[in-house]
N, C-alpha and C positions, 0 to 999 in steps of 0.2 A: 465261220465268221461271226455269227451271233454269239457263240459261246465265248470267243476271245474278247469280243467287245464287252460282254457282260463282266468278265473277270477284271477288266481294267477299271470297272466302276464298283466292284464289290467292296474295295477298301473304303470308298466313300460311304457305303451303307454301314459298315462297322463303325466308322468315325461318327456317323450320325447317331448310331445307337449309344455310343459312349457320351457324346456331347449332350444328348437329350435323355440320358438315363434318368429313371424315376426312382423315388424311394419305394421299396417294396414293403408293403404293410404285412405284418404278421397275421397268420391264420389264428384268430382269437374268437372266443365265444363269450365276451362280456356282455353282449346284447343278444337276446334270443326272443323267440316268440312267447306269447302268453302261456300256451300249453306247456312249452318246454320249461319256462320259469316255474310254473305251478308244480310240475313233476320234480324239479330240483328241490324246491322248498319242502315238498312232502317228504322226500327221502331224508333230507338233512334234519328235519324235525324229528325223525325217528332215530337216526344214528347219533345225533348230538356231537359228532366228531367229524373232522375232515383233515385231510393231509394235502399240503401244497407241494407241487413239484412241476417245474417247467422243463419238460424234456428238450425243446428246441434251444434252450439257453445253454446247454452243455456244461452247466456248473455242478450238477449233482446234488444241489442243496434241497433238502426236504425238511419241512417243518409241520408239526402237528398243531391243531387248534381245537379247543373245546368251544362248542357253540352255545351261546346264551340267548341269541336271537337270530332268526332268519326270516326275511320277508322278500317279496317280489314287488317291484314298483315300476311304473311306466317311465320310459326313457324320454322325458320331456314331451314334445309334441309328436314324437315318432310313434310308429305302430309296434315298436319292439319294447322289450322289458329287460330290467337288470335284476340280479339277485344280490341282496345285501346280507352279509354274515357279520354279526357283531358290529354293525354300522359301517362296514366297508364293502364296496362292490367286489365281487369275485369274478374271475375268468373261469368259466366252467371247463375249459380245455385243460387248465392247469390245476385242477382240484380233484381229489379222490376221496371216496367215502368207504367205510369198512363193510364187508359182507360177513355173513354169519360163518363162512368157512375160513375166515382169517385173511382173505385177499382184500386188496383195495381196488375199487372199480373207478374208472374215470367218469366224472360227472357228465361231461359233454356227451360221451358215448351212451350213457344211460338215458339221456333225454332224446337221443336219435341223431346226434351230430357226429360226423366222422372226420378225423384229421389224420393225414398220412404220417405226420411227425410226432404224434402223441400216442403212447402206448395205452391200450385199453385197460390193462391191469398194471399195478405198480408192484415191483418186487426188487429186493436186493439193495435198496437205498436206506441208509441210516437216517433217522429223523431227530429233530430237536423240537421241544415243546415251547410254544409261545402263549403267554397269558393274554386272553382277549380283553378288549375294553368293553365294559358293560354299556348297553344302550337300552332305551325304552322298549318294552315288549311290543310285538306287532299287534295290530288290531285283530279281533277274531274274524275267521272266515265265515261269511254269511251267504247262504244260497237263497236268494230272494227271487220269487216269481215275478215275471213282468206284469205290469199293471193292466195290459190289454187282454188278459185271459178271463173273459166274461164266462159265467156258467151257462151251460146249455139248458134245455128244458128239464133235464133231470138233476140239474145242479152240479154237473161235473165240469170242472174247469180244465180245459185242455186246448192245445193249439198245434196244428201242423207247422213244421218249420222247413223252409227251403232257403238255405243260405245263399249268398251272392245276390240278394235282392230278388228272390224268386226267379232266378235265371239258372239255366243248365248250360255249362260250358263243356262241350264234348272234349275239347283238348285237355282240360284238366283231368277228367276221369280216364281218358285213354292214356295219358302220360304216366299216371300213377297207378295203373291197373294192377301191376305186380307188386306194389308196396304191401308189406305185411300189415294186416289189420292189428291195430294196437288197442287193446282194451283200456278204457279210460281208468285212470287212477284217482280221479276227482270224485269225492263223495257226492252221491246223488246223480251222477252221470253214468248211464248204462250203455254199453255197446262200443262202437268205434269212436276212439278219442278224437279222430280227425274227420268224423262224419259230417256231411253237409245236408243230409235229408233225414228228418225224423219228426219227433213230436215231443212236446212238453206237457206235463200234467201235474196237477196237485192231487195226490192220492186221496180218493174219497173215503176209503175204509182201511182198516188194518189188514195186512197180508192179502193184498189184492193181486189176482192173476190178470195181467193185462196182455192183450194181443193187438198188434197193429198190422193192418194190411195196407200196402202201398202199390199203386199202379199209375204209370205215366204213359200216355198215348205213344205207341210205337216203340219207345226206347226202353220201357221197363214193364215186363209182365207182372201180373199180380203176385206178390210174395208177402209172407207173414213173418212176424217176429214176436216172440213171447218173452215176458219178464215177470218177475215177482216183486211187487212193491211192498215193503214191510211196514213202513210207518204212516199212519193216517195223518193227513194234513201236510205231509212233506211234499216239497216240489222236486220233481224228477225230470231229467232230460234223457231221452232215449234215442239213440242213433244206430239203427240196424246196419248190417253189412248189405250193401246194395249189389244186386246181380244185374248188370246192364245187358242190353242187346247191343253188343259192340259193333256189329256190322251196320246197324242203323245209325249209331252215333257217328260213324266215320263219314256217312253220306251227307251230313248237314253242311251245306255250303251257304245257305241263306237263313237268317233268323226266322223262327216260326213259333207261333203259340201252341201250347199243348195243355191238356187237363191232367192234373195230378190229383188222384182220388185217394184220400186217407180214410180207412175204416178202423174205428176204435171198438174193441170188445173188452168187457170187464167180467171176469169170472164166468167165461163161456157164453156171454150174451152180447150181441151187437148193440152198442149204445148209440152210435152216430156215425154218419159218413159226411165228410167235408171235401169240397173240391177247391183246389188252388190252381188258378190259371198261371202257368209258368211260361217262360219264353226260352226256347232252345236256341242257343247262339250258333254261329258258324264255327266250323272246325278251325278256321283261320284266326279266330279271336282268342288271344291269350289274356287271361285275367291275371293281373299282377298285384292287386290289392282290393280288399273289400271290407266293409264294416260289418261287425257281427250283428245278427238279428236281435240279440239280447241287449247289446250296448253299442249304439251307433258311434260312440266316441272311441271305441277300440277297433283297430284295423288289423286284419290278417295280411301278412306279406307273403304273396304267392309268386313272387317274381322268378323263382327258380324254374317255374313252368316254361320259361323261354327256352330252356335247355331241351325241351321236347321237340322243338323245331330244328334243332341241330341233328341231322340224320346222316351219320357217318356210314350207315349201311346201304345207302341208296345206290341202286345199280348204275346210275348215270355217272357216278364219281369215277368209275374205271375209265370211262371215255374221256373225261376231263384230264385224268392223269396220263392217259395215252397221248393225248394231244400235247401235253406239257413235255413229255419225253421227246416227242417229234421235233420240238423247237431246238433241241440240243443244249438248252440252258442248263439242264442237269442230266446226269447219266442214269440216276436212279433216285427213288425216294427212300431215304434211310432213317428218317426221324432224327433221333439224337445220337446216332452212331458216329457222327463226325464232329466237327467243330461248330461253334455258334454261327460262323459265316456260312456253313453248309445248311444250317436251318434257314438262314435268310435266303440262300439260293433257292431252296425248295419252295418257300413261300412266294418268292418273286415269280418263279416259273408258273405257279398257279395263277397269280395275279395277271401275268402277261397273257395267258391263254384266255382268261375271261375278258380282258380288254380286246383281244383279237375277235372274240365272239360279239363284240359291240355292246357290252354291258354299260348301261347308263344309270345314273341316279334318278330316282323318281321321288317326289315329295309326297306322293299319295300314302297316307298312313292309316286311314280308317275306312271301314266299309260304311255303306249308307245306313246300316242298322247297328252301329257300334253299341256295345254293351256298356260303355262308360256312362255312369250316372253320378249323382252326388254320393252314392253308396258303393259303387263298383267302378274300378278303373281297368280298362282293357285296351289292347293294342292289336290291330290287324297285322298278321304276319303271313307272308306267302310261304307255302310249302316249297321244298327244294325244286321239284319239277316245274312248279308254277313260275319261279324266278328264271329258271333256265329257258322255259318257253317264251316268257315275256321279254327276256333280255333287258330287264330293268328291275331295280330294287331300291326300296327306301333304306334308311339307316339300319333298321332291324333286319330286313330281308338280306341285305348284302353281308352283314356281319354273320348271320346264320348260315348263309350259303358258303362263305369261305371257311367258317369254323367247321362245317361238315367235312369239307375236303381235307383240311389240315388235321383234324382228328383222325381221319381215315389213315393218314400216313404216319401217325404216331406222335404228332406235335400237340402238346397240351394247350388248350385254348379256353377262352372265357369271353363273356359278354359283359360290358359295363353299361349299366343304366344310369343316366343322369336326367335331370328335368328336361323333357322334350327331345331326348336324343339317346342313341345307343351306338357304341363302337366296339370293335373287336380288340382283344388283347391276346397275346401269345407268350408262352414261356420260352425265352430265347435259348436256354441251356438245360431245361428239364429240372432245374433246381429252385423254381419259384421266382425267377427273375422276369417279371412281366414287362412286356413292351406293348405299346399301343399301335393300332393300325386303323386309320380313318377310311373306311370302305366307301364312303360317299364320294371320295376323290377319284375313284377308278375311272369314271367317264370323262374326266377333264382332258385326257389325251385322246384326240381323234386320229386314229391311224390313217385315215384317208389323206391327212395333211403330210404324211411322211412316207412317200413311195419307196424311198431308199431303206432297205432292211436295217442297216446299221443306225441310221438316224432314228428309225422307229424304236429300236431297242433302247437307244440313248434317252429318248423322250420318255419311254415307259419307265426306265430306271429312275429318272429324275422325279417323275410323278409318284413312284413308289416311295422314294426317300421323303418326299414332301408329306405323303400320307403317314409315314412312320413318325415324322417330326410333329405333325398335328396330333396324332394319336398319343404320343408320349406326353405332349403338353396337356392334353385333356386328362390323361391318367394322373399326372402330377397334381393337377388342380382338384381332382376328385378323391385322391387317396385318403386324405384325412377324414373326410365325411363318410367314406365307405367304412373306414376303421371304427368310426364312432357309432356306426349303425344308423345313420341318417336315413329315413324311410325312402327318400327319393334318389338315393345313391346306392348302387348295389353292384358287386362283382359276382357274376354267376360262373363259377368254375365248373365246366362241363364234366370233367372227370369226377368231381365231388358229387355233382347232381346225379350221375349214373350210380355211384355208390349208395346214394340215398334213395334210389328206386325211381328216378325220373328218366324214362327212356324215350327214344324217338317215336313220334306218332306214325304208325303204320297206316298208309292210305293207298 
């Protein structure tokens, strides 16, 4: 009976999807992070050539360009940057540069961005040459030391650095634990290009052998890092690879202070020890943006970290899927093996079971010790089992919970962040056609008011359709700003986040 009732309403769901379809924005890389922009500028300054090719456009047109100038510039008031070649913004996903072995490498993949529809290497396409328009040469790159680096008693100017405003977010380091360490390509920066803990120093002598020791209460045992600094008077930034105590990081549920002790040795002699009081955040706090220690006007966008709270491997998902099958709304979970309406069927079956479990929307978004400051923005997110146990979820929690289940059954999902809100999107056909789902509307249908099973399913379907309608509208309203790289608007594609090394937080 339930299954038959549902089939009578599935046509309405498809009509809703068509009527409220949204413009799907292309996966582009015209706005990137500052480190990615710097890496792109560095290689293009060496090659002096690039090749344009848009693989998704299906037109096969390739054209070469000689480079007379290449610079990176900040994208308005956002935290992201653009790359200008010969006075024009380039899209890194559709640009290739020559390697010494004759191949052409995609610039987006070179800086660490992965796109399913963009080949990493270019081959077999004939090209045409375009004469560039000359522009003014870029200003010189200057590595300037911060003004607050006062000399110690021996005249050595150095400073410990803990990014994120002297805060340690366990979720960040747990989620990115398996990411490959990238050696910095920026002159004067030594070690991990994405490092968050290190020290800055003005080299007091020529060819100085420097050693730094770092230790943080309970989460980081004492470890050392060595480097050779060649130029006297030059400003260096050193970020070692950090070896964390992972088990301890996982246990932080409440913010707590800790001592971070930095030991500096020059040419085999300990020069000074400095203590920095840091604050270790809760594992539930996801940092999505922070200003750099060296330049408070520059912001790092770490919103992809929300993908770490999507846990498609959680053991409880099997129980949810079992309950979904018992409703007879679907015979099996097949991902994209059927038609788009089959995808909708599967999503609704999950939605319905969560409603049966009594899930409600909760407006609680932050812990009492939120890490949000004027230099760091963070959001409290429940882990999967916490939402299940509480039977309540805010906009992020609900989106993360459903995204976890849908990814488990093979449906591509994403999270959309807009000012003050988060909602779920799903790919309706596996081809990049995103649709929205407003998860905060799940609790609007109270099953206690519908003792009749058919009436209950009918009410649930209508609520589900309303949630798709609202989600589609929100997606349409935010699509342009997402495509433009607006810092407060972000689509986090969970599949892409996984390819970029952001995995579920194991707890």
